[in-house]
C-alpha positions, 0 to 999 in steps of 0.5 A: 792691989799692991803694985797697981800704980807701977803697972799703970805706969808700965801700960802707959809707957807701952801704949805711949803712941796708941793711947794718945792717937786714939784719944785725940782722934776720938775727941776731935771727931764729934766737932768735925761731924758737927761742923759737917752737919752744919754745912750740909744742912744749913737751915731747920727745913733741911734738917727736918727733911733729913730727919724725916727721911732717916726716921722712915728708913729701916736701914738707918734705924738699924744702924743708928736708931731714931733721931730724937731732935732735928737740931745740930746737936741732935743730929751729931749725937745720932750720927756718932752714938753707935759709931763712937760706941763701936770704935771705942768698944773695939779699942777697949776690948783690945787694950784690956785683953792685951794687958791681961790675958795676953800678958799671962799667955806670954808668961810675963804675968807670972814673972811680975807675980814673983815680985811684990805684985798683988793678984788683982793688980794687973786687971785693976791697972788695965781697967784703970787705964782703959776706963780713964782713957775713955773718960778723957776722950769723952771730956776732951770732945766737949770744947770742940762741940761748944765751939760749934755753938752746942750747949756745954751741959749737953756736950758733957752728957754726950761725951760721957755717954760715948765713954760709957760704951767704952767702959762697958766693953772694957768690962766685958773684955775683963770678964772674957779674959777670965774664961780661957787661957788663949788671948785670941779666944778671949778677944773673939768672945768679947768681939762676938758679945759686941756684935750680939749687943749691936744686933740687940740694939738694931732689933730694938730700933728697926724691929719695934722691940724698944725695951731691948735697947736697955740691954745694950751699951749701944742703946745706952748711948742713944737713950741718954738723949743729949741735946734732946732732953738730957737724960743724965740718969741713964748713965747710972744704968751704965755705971751699975752694969759696968760695976757689976761686970767688973766685980764679976771679973775680979771674983772669977779671977780669984777662982783660977790659976795664973795663965789658966782659964775657968774653962779648962782646956781639953786634953790633946789627942794621943800622938799621931792623931793630928794630921800634920800642921793643918790638923793642929791649926784646925784644933786651934781655930775650930772654936772661933770658927764654929762659935762665930758661925753659930752666932752669926746664923742666929743673928741672921735669923733675927735680922730676917725676922726684923725685915719682915713686912718692911716693904709694905710697912714703909710703902710710901712715895718718899721711901720708894724714892729713897730706895730708888736713889740708893739701889736704882729703879725697883729696889726694895726696902728690905734690900736696902736694909740688908745692904746697910746692915751687912756692910757693918756686920762684915767688918765685925766678921773681919775682927774674927778673921784677924784673930785667926790671922794673928794666931801664928804670931801668938804661937811664935811669941809663946815659943811653941812655933820654935818647937814645932819648926824644930821638927820636919815642918817648913816655915811656910807650911806652918804659916799657911796652915794658919792662914788657910783658916784666916782665909776660909774661916770668914766665909762661914759666918758670912754665908750663914748670916745671909742664909739665916736672914734669907730663910727667916725673911722670905726663904731666899737664902741663896741670893742673900747669902751670895750678897754677904759673901761678896764682902769676903774679898774685903775681909781678905784684904785686911787679912793680907795686911795682917800677914804682911805685918806679921812678916815684916814687923812681928812684934808690932803685928797685932797692934798694927793690924787692929789699928788698920781695922780701926782706921777703916772704921774711922774712914768709913764714918768720916767719908759718910759726912764728907770729912775726907775726900774720895782718895782717902775713902778708897783706902777702905776695902769695903767701899769697893764692894758693890751692893750685890742686892741692889745692882747687876750681879755681873757688875760685881765681879771686876771689883771683887777680883781686884780686891782678891788680887790685892789681898793675894799680893799682900799675903805673898809679900808677907810670906816672903818676908816671913821666910827671910826673917828670924823668929821673934819671941815676945821677949 
Protein backbone atom coordinates (compact mmCIF):
# COMPACT_ATOMS: atom_id res chain seq x y z
CA UNK A 1 0.00 0.00 0.00
CA UNK A 2 3.02 2.31 -0.04
CA UNK A 3 2.24 5.56 -1.84
CA UNK A 4 -1.54 5.27 -1.55
CA UNK A 5 -2.00 8.71 0.01
CA UNK A 6 0.12 10.35 -2.68
CA UNK A 7 -1.96 8.69 -5.42
CA UNK A 8 -5.16 9.80 -3.68
CA UNK A 9 -3.94 13.39 -3.88
CA UNK A 10 -3.10 12.88 -7.56
CA UNK A 11 -6.62 11.55 -8.31
CA UNK A 12 -8.21 14.46 -6.45
CA UNK A 13 -6.12 16.90 -8.44
CA UNK A 14 -6.98 15.30 -11.78
CA UNK A 15 -10.70 15.15 -10.98
CA UNK A 16 -10.91 18.48 -9.14
CA UNK A 17 -13.80 19.57 -11.40
CA UNK A 18 -15.64 16.31 -12.08
CA UNK A 19 -15.86 15.09 -8.49
CA UNK A 20 -17.31 18.29 -6.93
CA UNK A 21 -19.85 18.68 -9.74
CA UNK A 22 -21.04 15.08 -9.45
CA UNK A 23 -21.18 15.20 -5.65
CA UNK A 24 -23.07 18.51 -5.47
CA UNK A 25 -25.65 17.62 -8.14
CA UNK A 26 -26.29 14.21 -6.58
CA UNK A 27 -26.50 15.72 -3.10
CA UNK A 28 -28.96 18.48 -4.06
CA UNK A 29 -31.18 16.27 -6.22
CA UNK A 30 -33.10 14.47 -3.39
CA UNK A 31 -34.23 17.73 -1.79
CA UNK A 32 -35.42 18.97 -5.19
CA UNK A 33 -37.40 15.78 -5.79
CA UNK A 34 -38.92 16.00 -2.31
CA UNK A 35 -39.96 19.60 -2.92
CA UNK A 36 -41.45 18.72 -6.31
CA UNK A 37 -43.32 15.75 -4.82
CA UNK A 38 -44.79 17.97 -2.10
CA UNK A 39 -45.94 20.46 -4.75
CA UNK A 40 -47.44 17.83 -7.05
CA UNK A 41 -49.26 15.84 -4.32
CA UNK A 42 -50.39 18.35 -1.74
CA UNK A 43 -52.42 16.05 0.53
CA UNK A 44 -52.47 12.44 1.63
CA UNK A 45 -55.38 11.57 -0.66
CA UNK A 46 -53.37 12.64 -3.70
CA UNK A 47 -50.34 10.65 -2.53
CA UNK A 48 -52.51 7.58 -1.91
CA UNK A 49 -54.02 7.82 -5.39
CA UNK A 50 -50.59 8.15 -7.00
CA UNK A 51 -49.26 5.20 -4.99
CA UNK A 52 -52.21 3.01 -5.98
CA UNK A 53 -51.68 3.83 -9.67
CA UNK A 54 -47.94 3.16 -9.44
CA UNK A 55 -48.39 -0.15 -7.64
CA UNK A 56 -50.76 -1.36 -10.35
CA UNK A 57 -48.44 -0.24 -13.16
CA UNK A 58 -46.00 -3.02 -14.17
CA UNK A 59 -43.82 -0.53 -16.05
CA UNK A 60 -43.32 1.54 -12.91
CA UNK A 61 -42.70 -1.62 -10.89
CA UNK A 62 -40.04 -2.67 -13.39
CA UNK A 63 -38.42 0.77 -13.35
CA UNK A 64 -38.51 1.58 -9.63
CA UNK A 65 -40.13 -1.22 -7.67
CA UNK A 66 -43.04 -0.90 -5.22
CA UNK A 67 -43.86 2.13 -3.08
CA UNK A 68 -43.35 1.11 0.55
CA UNK A 69 -45.21 4.06 2.06
CA UNK A 70 -47.42 6.77 0.53
CA UNK A 71 -45.66 9.59 2.36
CA UNK A 72 -43.45 12.42 1.16
CA UNK A 73 -40.34 10.54 2.26
CA UNK A 74 -41.55 7.21 0.91
CA UNK A 75 -42.29 8.67 -2.54
CA UNK A 76 -38.96 10.51 -2.62
CA UNK A 77 -37.05 7.33 -1.79
CA UNK A 78 -39.07 5.39 -4.37
CA UNK A 79 -38.36 7.97 -7.06
CA UNK A 80 -34.61 8.12 -6.54
CA UNK A 81 -33.84 4.56 -5.44
CA UNK A 82 -33.10 3.04 -8.85
CA UNK A 83 -32.28 6.31 -10.63
CA UNK A 84 -29.73 7.35 -8.02
CA UNK A 85 -28.15 3.90 -8.13
CA UNK A 86 -27.99 4.02 -11.94
CA UNK A 87 -26.31 7.44 -12.14
CA UNK A 88 -24.00 6.86 -9.17
CA UNK A 89 -23.10 3.40 -10.39
CA UNK A 90 -22.20 4.62 -13.88
CA UNK A 91 -19.97 7.42 -12.55
CA UNK A 92 -18.31 5.04 -10.08
CA UNK A 93 -17.52 2.54 -12.84
CA UNK A 94 -15.99 5.21 -15.04
CA UNK A 95 -13.85 6.68 -12.26
CA UNK A 96 -12.46 3.36 -11.06
CA UNK A 97 -11.59 2.21 -14.60
CA UNK A 98 -10.09 5.63 -15.38
CA UNK A 99 -7.67 5.48 -12.46
CA UNK A 100 -6.77 1.79 -12.67
CA UNK A 101 -7.00 -0.01 -16.00
CA UNK A 102 -6.77 3.11 -18.18
CA UNK A 103 -3.61 4.20 -16.33
CA UNK A 104 -2.02 0.83 -17.01
CA UNK A 105 -3.08 0.88 -20.64
CA UNK A 106 -1.48 4.31 -21.11
CA UNK A 107 1.79 3.16 -19.49
CA UNK A 108 1.64 5.61 -16.57
CA UNK A 109 1.15 2.85 -14.00
CA UNK A 110 4.47 1.29 -15.00
CA UNK A 111 6.22 4.64 -14.59
CA UNK A 112 4.71 5.11 -11.14
CA UNK A 113 5.61 1.56 -10.13
CA UNK A 114 9.28 2.29 -10.85
CA UNK A 115 9.18 4.64 -7.85
CA UNK A 116 8.23 3.98 -4.25
CA UNK A 117 4.69 2.78 -4.97
CA UNK A 118 3.31 -0.51 -3.70
CA UNK A 119 1.56 -2.95 -6.00
CA UNK A 120 -1.87 -2.39 -4.47
CA UNK A 121 -1.58 1.38 -4.03
CA UNK A 122 -3.22 2.42 -7.36
CA UNK A 123 -6.30 0.23 -6.85
CA UNK A 124 -6.53 1.21 -3.17
CA UNK A 125 -6.30 4.92 -4.04
CA UNK A 126 -8.97 4.72 -6.74
CA UNK A 127 -11.39 2.79 -4.52
CA UNK A 128 -10.76 5.10 -1.55
CA UNK A 129 -11.63 8.20 -3.57
CA UNK A 130 -14.71 6.71 -5.23
CA UNK A 131 -16.08 5.12 -2.06
CA UNK A 132 -15.50 8.33 -0.10
CA UNK A 133 -17.17 10.42 -2.82
CA UNK A 134 -20.27 8.21 -2.73
CA UNK A 135 -20.39 8.43 1.06
CA UNK A 136 -19.99 12.21 0.96
CA UNK A 137 -22.78 12.78 -1.57
CA UNK A 138 -25.05 10.52 0.46
CA UNK A 139 -24.42 12.44 3.67
CA UNK A 140 -24.62 15.86 2.00
CA UNK A 141 -28.15 15.02 0.80
CA UNK A 142 -29.37 14.77 4.41
CA UNK A 143 -29.60 18.52 5.30
CA UNK A 144 -31.75 19.26 2.25
CA UNK A 145 -34.12 16.41 3.04
CA UNK A 146 -34.41 17.48 6.69
CA UNK A 147 -35.15 21.03 5.53
CA UNK A 148 -38.11 19.61 3.58
CA UNK A 149 -39.50 18.26 6.86
CA UNK A 150 -38.32 14.64 6.57
CA UNK A 151 -36.97 12.69 9.58
CA UNK A 152 -33.20 12.98 10.04
CA UNK A 153 -32.62 9.29 10.82
CA UNK A 154 -34.48 8.07 7.75
CA UNK A 155 -32.72 10.69 5.62
CA UNK A 156 -29.33 9.39 6.76
CA UNK A 157 -30.42 5.84 5.85
CA UNK A 158 -31.59 7.05 2.45
CA UNK A 159 -28.23 8.76 1.82
CA UNK A 160 -26.29 5.67 2.86
CA UNK A 161 -28.44 3.37 0.72
CA UNK A 162 -27.71 5.59 -2.31
CA UNK A 163 -24.00 5.51 -1.46
CA UNK A 164 -24.05 1.71 -1.09
CA UNK A 165 -25.13 1.28 -4.71
CA UNK A 166 -22.19 3.39 -5.86
CA UNK A 167 -19.87 1.34 -3.64
CA UNK A 168 -21.12 -1.89 -5.21
CA UNK A 169 -20.49 -0.75 -8.78
CA UNK A 170 -17.07 0.64 -7.84
CA UNK A 171 -16.18 -2.82 -6.53
CA UNK A 172 -17.54 -4.44 -9.71
CA UNK A 173 -15.36 -2.10 -11.80
CA UNK A 174 -12.32 -2.91 -9.64
CA UNK A 175 -12.94 -6.59 -10.41
CA UNK A 176 -13.43 -6.17 -14.16
CA UNK A 177 -10.28 -4.02 -14.32
CA UNK A 178 -8.27 -7.13 -13.45
CA UNK A 179 -9.72 -9.25 -16.26
CA UNK A 180 -8.60 -7.56 -19.45
CA UNK A 181 -5.77 -5.37 -20.67
CA UNK A 182 -8.14 -2.98 -22.48
CA UNK A 183 -9.90 -0.25 -20.51
CA UNK A 184 -12.77 -0.16 -23.00
CA UNK A 185 -13.46 -3.86 -22.52
CA UNK A 186 -13.26 -3.52 -18.72
CA UNK A 187 -15.70 -0.61 -18.91
CA UNK A 188 -18.05 -2.55 -21.17
CA UNK A 189 -18.08 -5.62 -18.93
CA UNK A 190 -18.81 -3.48 -15.87
CA UNK A 191 -21.63 -1.63 -17.65
CA UNK A 192 -23.05 -4.96 -18.88
CA UNK A 193 -23.00 -6.22 -15.29
CA UNK A 194 -24.92 -3.09 -14.28
CA UNK A 195 -27.52 -3.71 -16.97
CA UNK A 196 -27.92 -7.32 -15.87
CA UNK A 197 -28.31 -6.29 -12.21
CA UNK A 198 -30.95 -3.73 -13.19
CA UNK A 199 -32.83 -6.42 -15.11
CA UNK A 200 -32.63 -8.77 -12.13
CA UNK A 201 -34.20 -6.12 -9.91
CA UNK A 202 -36.88 -5.38 -12.53
CA UNK A 203 -37.73 -9.06 -12.81
CA UNK A 204 -37.94 -9.30 -9.03
CA UNK A 205 -40.51 -6.50 -8.79
CA UNK A 206 -42.47 -6.82 -12.05
CA UNK A 207 -42.16 -10.58 -12.47
CA UNK A 208 -43.06 -11.56 -8.93
CA UNK A 209 -39.71 -13.23 -8.12
CA UNK A 210 -39.12 -11.05 -5.06
CA UNK A 211 -36.04 -12.89 -3.72
CA UNK A 212 -34.03 -11.79 -6.77
CA UNK A 213 -33.96 -8.24 -5.39
CA UNK A 214 -31.40 -9.38 -2.81
CA UNK A 215 -28.94 -10.15 -5.62
CA UNK A 216 -28.80 -6.59 -6.99
CA UNK A 217 -27.52 -3.24 -5.65
CA UNK A 218 -30.66 -1.71 -7.17
CA UNK A 219 -32.62 -4.01 -4.88
CA UNK A 220 -30.59 -3.14 -1.80
CA UNK A 221 -31.36 0.56 -2.23
CA UNK A 222 -35.06 -0.32 -2.16
CA UNK A 223 -34.94 -2.97 0.57
CA UNK A 224 -33.49 -0.56 3.16
CA UNK A 225 -36.98 1.02 3.13
CA UNK A 226 -36.08 4.55 4.31
CA UNK A 227 -39.10 6.45 5.67
CA UNK A 228 -41.02 3.15 5.75
CA UNK A 229 -39.55 1.09 8.56
CA UNK A 230 -35.84 1.96 8.23
CA UNK A 231 -34.21 -1.44 7.80
CA UNK A 232 -30.64 -0.46 8.65
CA UNK A 233 -29.42 -4.05 8.68
CA UNK A 234 -29.78 -4.30 4.89
CA UNK A 235 -26.74 -2.01 4.63
CA UNK A 236 -24.78 -4.90 6.14
CA UNK A 237 -25.60 -6.99 3.05
CA UNK A 238 -24.22 -4.22 0.85
CA UNK A 239 -21.07 -3.77 2.96
CA UNK A 240 -20.31 -7.50 3.01
CA UNK A 241 -20.85 -7.78 -0.75
CA UNK A 242 -18.63 -4.77 -1.47
CA UNK A 243 -15.92 -6.08 0.86
CA UNK A 244 -16.03 -9.49 -0.85
CA UNK A 245 -15.76 -8.04 -4.36
CA UNK A 246 -12.98 -5.67 -3.27
CA UNK A 247 -11.00 -8.48 -1.66
CA UNK A 248 -11.41 -10.54 -4.84
CA UNK A 249 -10.13 -7.62 -6.93
CA UNK A 250 -6.99 -7.28 -4.78
CA UNK A 251 -6.44 -11.04 -4.84
CA UNK A 252 -6.72 -11.16 -8.64
CA UNK A 253 -4.43 -8.14 -8.95
CA UNK A 254 -1.55 -10.17 -7.48
CA UNK A 255 -2.02 -12.89 -10.13
CA UNK A 256 -1.37 -10.79 -13.21
CA UNK A 257 1.37 -8.64 -14.69
CA UNK A 258 1.24 -4.87 -14.79
CA UNK A 259 -0.60 -3.73 -17.97
CA UNK A 260 -1.86 -7.29 -18.47
CA UNK A 261 -5.15 -8.97 -17.71
CA UNK A 262 -6.13 -12.32 -16.29
CA UNK A 263 -7.82 -13.11 -19.59
CA UNK A 264 -4.86 -13.41 -21.89
CA UNK A 265 -5.07 -11.52 -25.16
CA UNK A 266 -5.30 -13.75 -28.20
CA UNK A 267 -2.39 -13.81 -30.60
CA UNK A 268 -2.83 -11.59 -33.59
CA UNK A 269 -3.26 -13.02 -37.09
CA UNK A 270 -0.38 -13.57 -39.45
CA UNK A 271 0.64 -10.64 -41.61
CA UNK A 272 -1.73 -9.97 -44.48
CA UNK A 273 -4.84 -11.56 -42.97
CA UNK A 274 -6.38 -8.29 -41.75
CA UNK A 275 -8.48 -6.65 -44.45
CA UNK A 276 -7.22 -3.12 -43.97
CA UNK A 277 -8.30 -0.67 -41.29
CA UNK A 278 -11.85 -2.00 -41.12
CA UNK A 279 -10.54 -5.50 -40.44
CA UNK A 280 -8.34 -4.27 -37.61
CA UNK A 281 -11.22 -2.26 -36.15
CA UNK A 282 -13.48 -5.32 -36.29
CA UNK A 283 -10.97 -7.34 -34.27
CA UNK A 284 -10.85 -4.56 -31.67
CA UNK A 285 -14.63 -4.10 -31.41
CA UNK A 286 -16.02 -7.58 -31.96
CA UNK A 287 -15.80 -8.68 -28.33
CA UNK A 288 -17.90 -5.74 -27.11
CA UNK A 289 -20.42 -6.06 -29.94
CA UNK A 290 -20.91 -9.82 -29.71
CA UNK A 291 -20.93 -9.82 -25.91
CA UNK A 292 -23.52 -7.04 -25.69
CA UNK A 293 -25.64 -8.78 -28.32
CA UNK A 294 -25.74 -12.04 -26.35
CA UNK A 295 -26.40 -10.24 -23.07
CA UNK A 296 -29.24 -8.10 -24.39
CA UNK A 297 -30.84 -11.06 -26.16
CA UNK A 298 -31.03 -12.94 -22.86
CA UNK A 299 -32.27 -9.79 -21.16
CA UNK A 300 -35.01 -9.42 -23.77
CA UNK A 301 -36.15 -12.99 -23.19
CA UNK A 302 -36.38 -12.31 -19.45
CA UNK A 303 -38.45 -9.17 -20.05
CA UNK A 304 -40.75 -11.00 -22.45
CA UNK A 305 -41.34 -13.72 -19.88
CA UNK A 306 -42.04 -11.08 -17.21
CA UNK A 307 -44.61 -9.40 -19.49
CA UNK A 308 -46.63 -12.58 -20.06
CA UNK A 309 -50.11 -12.28 -18.70
CA UNK A 310 -49.85 -8.58 -17.83
CA UNK A 311 -52.82 -7.71 -20.03
CA UNK A 312 -55.06 -10.06 -18.05
CA UNK A 313 -53.45 -9.76 -14.61
CA UNK A 314 -54.03 -6.00 -14.37
CA UNK A 315 -57.17 -5.78 -16.50
CA UNK A 316 -58.87 -3.20 -14.30
CA UNK A 317 -60.72 -0.01 -15.23
CA UNK A 318 -58.07 2.09 -13.45
CA UNK A 319 -55.19 0.62 -15.37
CA UNK A 320 -57.02 0.61 -18.69
CA UNK A 321 -57.52 4.33 -18.13
CA UNK A 322 -53.82 4.77 -17.30
CA UNK A 323 -52.73 2.83 -20.40
CA UNK A 324 -55.09 4.89 -22.57
CA UNK A 325 -53.68 8.11 -21.08
CA UNK A 326 -50.11 7.08 -21.90
CA UNK A 327 -50.61 5.26 -25.16
CA UNK A 328 -54.00 6.35 -26.45
CA UNK A 329 -57.22 4.39 -26.90
CA UNK A 330 -56.68 0.65 -27.14
CA UNK A 331 -53.15 0.69 -25.71
CA UNK A 332 -52.23 -2.57 -24.02
CA UNK A 333 -50.61 -2.95 -20.63
CA UNK A 334 -47.69 -4.90 -22.07
CA UNK A 335 -47.00 -2.20 -24.65
CA UNK A 336 -46.76 0.44 -21.92
CA UNK A 337 -44.44 -1.89 -19.98
CA UNK A 338 -42.10 -2.44 -22.93
CA UNK A 339 -42.05 1.28 -23.77
CA UNK A 340 -40.88 2.28 -20.29
CA UNK A 341 -38.26 -0.45 -20.01
CA UNK A 342 -36.86 0.06 -23.52
CA UNK A 343 -36.39 3.75 -22.83
CA UNK A 344 -33.97 2.97 -19.98
CA UNK A 345 -32.24 0.04 -21.67
CA UNK A 346 -31.57 2.11 -24.80
CA UNK A 347 -29.52 4.44 -22.60
CA UNK A 348 -27.50 1.47 -21.36
CA UNK A 349 -26.90 0.48 -25.00
CA UNK A 350 -25.62 4.04 -25.50
CA UNK A 351 -22.90 3.31 -22.95
CA UNK A 352 -21.70 0.41 -25.15
CA UNK A 353 -21.79 2.69 -28.19
CA UNK A 354 -19.62 5.22 -26.35
CA UNK A 355 -17.05 2.52 -25.61
CA UNK A 356 -16.79 1.87 -29.36
CA UNK A 357 -16.85 5.56 -30.30
CA UNK A 358 -13.97 6.33 -27.93
CA UNK A 359 -11.82 3.37 -28.99
CA UNK A 360 -10.08 5.52 -31.61
CA UNK A 361 -9.07 7.93 -28.84
CA UNK A 362 -7.68 5.01 -26.82
CA UNK A 363 -5.60 3.91 -29.79
CA UNK A 364 -4.35 7.47 -30.25
CA UNK A 365 -3.49 7.93 -26.56
CA UNK A 366 -1.57 4.64 -26.49
CA UNK A 367 0.51 5.67 -29.53
CA UNK A 368 -0.75 2.85 -31.74
CA UNK A 369 -2.62 5.20 -34.06
CA UNK A 370 0.61 7.02 -34.89
CA UNK A 371 2.22 3.74 -35.96
CA UNK A 372 -0.79 2.88 -38.12
CA UNK A 373 -0.95 6.32 -39.73
CA UNK A 374 2.73 6.09 -40.64
CA UNK A 375 1.60 3.47 -43.18
CA UNK A 376 -0.50 4.41 -46.23
CA UNK A 377 -3.64 4.82 -44.10
CA UNK A 378 -5.49 8.13 -44.13
CA UNK A 379 -6.58 9.76 -40.91
CA UNK A 380 -10.27 9.91 -41.88
CA UNK A 381 -10.21 6.33 -43.11
CA UNK A 382 -8.75 5.24 -39.76
CA UNK A 383 -11.35 7.20 -37.76
CA UNK A 384 -14.22 5.95 -39.93
CA UNK A 385 -13.15 2.33 -39.44
CA UNK A 386 -13.89 2.73 -35.72
CA UNK A 387 -16.93 4.93 -36.23
CA UNK A 388 -18.60 2.28 -38.39
CA UNK A 389 -18.84 -0.03 -35.39
CA UNK A 390 -19.92 2.78 -33.04
CA UNK A 391 -22.82 3.46 -35.43
CA UNK A 392 -23.73 -0.07 -36.54
CA UNK A 393 -22.78 -1.85 -33.31
CA UNK A 394 -25.70 -0.54 -31.16
CA UNK A 395 -28.18 -1.89 -33.71
CA UNK A 396 -27.39 -5.46 -32.69
CA UNK A 397 -28.19 -5.23 -28.94
CA UNK A 398 -31.28 -3.12 -29.63
CA UNK A 399 -32.55 -5.53 -32.28
CA UNK A 400 -31.95 -8.71 -30.28
CA UNK A 401 -33.37 -7.07 -27.15
CA UNK A 402 -36.66 -6.45 -28.93
CA UNK A 403 -36.62 -9.75 -30.79
CA UNK A 404 -35.94 -11.74 -27.63
CA UNK A 405 -38.68 -9.91 -25.74
CA UNK A 406 -41.14 -10.35 -28.59
CA UNK A 407 -40.47 -14.06 -29.03
CA UNK A 408 -40.74 -14.78 -25.30
CA UNK A 409 -43.85 -12.63 -24.97
CA UNK A 410 -46.17 -13.60 -27.80
CA UNK A 411 -44.04 -14.34 -30.86
CA UNK A 412 -44.26 -10.75 -32.13
CA UNK A 413 -40.52 -10.31 -32.57
CA UNK A 414 -40.50 -7.99 -35.60
CA UNK A 415 -42.81 -5.33 -34.19
CA UNK A 416 -41.10 -5.07 -30.81
CA UNK A 417 -37.64 -5.20 -32.39
CA UNK A 418 -38.66 -2.33 -34.65
CA UNK A 419 -39.78 -0.34 -31.62
CA UNK A 420 -36.43 -0.82 -29.89
CA UNK A 421 -34.53 0.12 -33.06
CA UNK A 422 -36.41 3.43 -33.04
CA UNK A 423 -34.01 4.50 -30.28
CA UNK A 424 -31.01 4.04 -32.57
CA UNK A 425 -30.95 7.69 -33.83
CA UNK A 426 -30.88 8.90 -30.20
CA UNK A 427 -27.91 6.62 -29.54
CA UNK A 428 -26.24 7.98 -32.69
CA UNK A 429 -26.69 11.53 -31.43
CA UNK A 430 -24.64 10.76 -28.31
CA UNK A 431 -22.04 9.04 -30.53
CA UNK A 432 -22.00 12.22 -32.64
CA UNK A 433 -21.20 14.30 -29.55
CA UNK A 434 -18.36 11.92 -28.70
CA UNK A 435 -17.00 12.23 -32.25
CA UNK A 436 -17.16 16.02 -32.09
CA UNK A 437 -15.31 16.04 -28.76
CA UNK A 438 -12.74 13.61 -30.16
CA UNK A 439 -12.08 16.07 -32.96
CA UNK A 440 -11.82 19.24 -30.90
CA UNK A 441 -10.78 18.16 -27.35
CA UNK A 442 -9.08 14.77 -27.69
CA UNK A 443 -7.58 14.61 -24.19
CA UNK A 444 -10.93 15.47 -22.58
CA UNK A 445 -13.05 13.48 -25.03
CA UNK A 446 -13.63 10.43 -22.83
CA UNK A 447 -14.51 12.32 -19.65
CA UNK A 448 -16.68 14.84 -21.50
CA UNK A 449 -18.53 12.17 -23.52
CA UNK A 450 -19.44 10.16 -20.44
CA UNK A 451 -20.46 13.39 -18.73
CA UNK A 452 -22.86 14.10 -21.62
CA UNK A 453 -24.52 10.70 -21.07
CA UNK A 454 -24.70 11.33 -17.33
CA UNK A 455 -26.33 14.73 -17.89
CA UNK A 456 -28.89 13.15 -20.22
CA UNK A 457 -29.85 10.67 -17.49
CA UNK A 458 -30.09 13.53 -15.01
CA UNK A 459 -32.24 15.68 -17.33
CA UNK A 460 -34.65 12.79 -17.91
CA UNK A 461 -35.03 12.32 -14.15
CA UNK A 462 -35.51 16.04 -13.43
CA UNK A 463 -38.01 16.45 -16.26
CA UNK A 464 -40.13 13.59 -14.93
CA UNK A 465 -40.73 15.58 -11.75
CA UNK A 466 -41.05 18.95 -13.48
CA UNK A 467 -37.86 20.30 -11.96
CA UNK A 468 -36.77 21.58 -15.39
CA UNK A 469 -38.73 23.14 -18.21
CA UNK A 470 -39.46 21.76 -21.65
CA UNK A 471 -36.47 23.58 -23.15
CA UNK A 472 -34.04 21.73 -20.88
CA UNK A 473 -35.88 18.43 -21.34
CA UNK A 474 -35.47 18.74 -25.11
CA UNK A 475 -31.70 18.50 -24.65
CA UNK A 476 -32.11 14.74 -24.17
CA UNK A 477 -32.27 13.02 -27.58
CA UNK A 478 -34.26 10.15 -26.07
CA UNK A 479 -37.17 12.49 -25.34
CA UNK A 480 -37.64 13.01 -29.08
CA UNK A 481 -38.07 9.29 -29.84
CA UNK A 482 -41.80 8.61 -30.32
CA UNK A 483 -43.17 5.49 -28.57
CA UNK A 484 -43.48 3.29 -31.63
CA UNK A 485 -45.53 0.65 -29.80
CA UNK A 486 -48.09 3.20 -28.63
CA UNK A 487 -48.69 5.33 -31.70
CA UNK A 488 -48.90 5.43 -35.45
CA UNK A 489 -45.67 4.12 -36.96
CA UNK A 490 -45.77 6.77 -39.69
CA UNK A 491 -45.61 9.55 -37.08
CA UNK A 492 -42.23 8.31 -35.86
CA UNK A 493 -40.39 8.93 -39.14
CA UNK A 494 -39.94 12.72 -38.98
CA UNK A 495 -38.43 12.98 -35.47
CA UNK A 496 -36.14 10.01 -36.12
CA UNK A 497 -34.91 11.59 -39.34
CA UNK A 498 -34.30 14.81 -37.44
CA UNK A 499 -32.19 13.03 -34.81
CA UNK A 500 -30.28 11.21 -37.54
CA UNK A 501 -29.54 14.52 -39.27
CA UNK A 502 -28.24 16.03 -35.99
CA UNK A 503 -26.07 12.98 -35.38
CA UNK A 504 -24.72 13.15 -38.93
CA UNK A 505 -23.86 16.83 -38.59
CA UNK A 506 -22.01 16.21 -35.34
CA UNK A 507 -20.03 13.35 -36.89
CA UNK A 508 -19.08 15.41 -39.96
CA UNK A 509 -17.96 18.31 -37.76
CA UNK A 510 -15.92 16.00 -35.54
CA UNK A 511 -14.18 14.34 -38.49
CA UNK A 512 -13.41 17.73 -40.06
CA UNK A 513 -11.80 18.92 -36.83
CA UNK A 514 -9.88 15.65 -36.50
CA UNK A 515 -8.49 16.15 -40.00
CA UNK A 516 -7.11 19.59 -39.02
CA UNK A 517 -5.57 18.85 -35.60
CA UNK A 518 -2.35 17.17 -34.50
CA UNK A 519 -2.30 13.76 -32.90
CA UNK A 520 -2.64 14.05 -29.12
CA UNK A 521 -1.05 11.19 -27.16
CA UNK A 522 -1.88 10.76 -23.50
CA UNK A 523 1.35 12.38 -22.28
